[in-house]
Steps between C-alpha positions, in 0.01 A plus 500: 500500500625845418617727779217748440248220553666390823506858629133544408403184689699622801329839497157335476577257784647780710196720446254220576696391806524852640130558434409181688729601789354850513132407459484165685218618728283614208588184305388273787185708556410453132590131463440373852708303747674174420393223740817297447727797574300597809519144634865425425659845532308620803298817537555734209625212287324626189690829517827311554425271205440793265817674616699179439348468153595862425859452616533177300362678193763774533777240547374305197505815287855576612611144418349532152681830449843364595446185291467241777153405377444458128135527401568392141738205511640403165415159365749275328641652185521312173842353448583456866531163669156515661330670207610290204232442245512150353578495129412235247793288396516365147 
């Protein structure tokens, strides 16, 4: 993926992550509480879950930008060992 694409994905992930961090209260009021998070993470678990998701989203965007995560892996190329196309022998 081109560098401009990786930077764009990072900016989008950063913006979404920061928005979730900033507006967690409004987000939870709109969507509702998560029963699993409340049970397993204690009181306020839904807010903690959304903040963790936001932080992971920002980290994921950063990893895409620096090239640690490739969203478009290349398949085998023709002519390489794993990408040879069988030919008809005469």
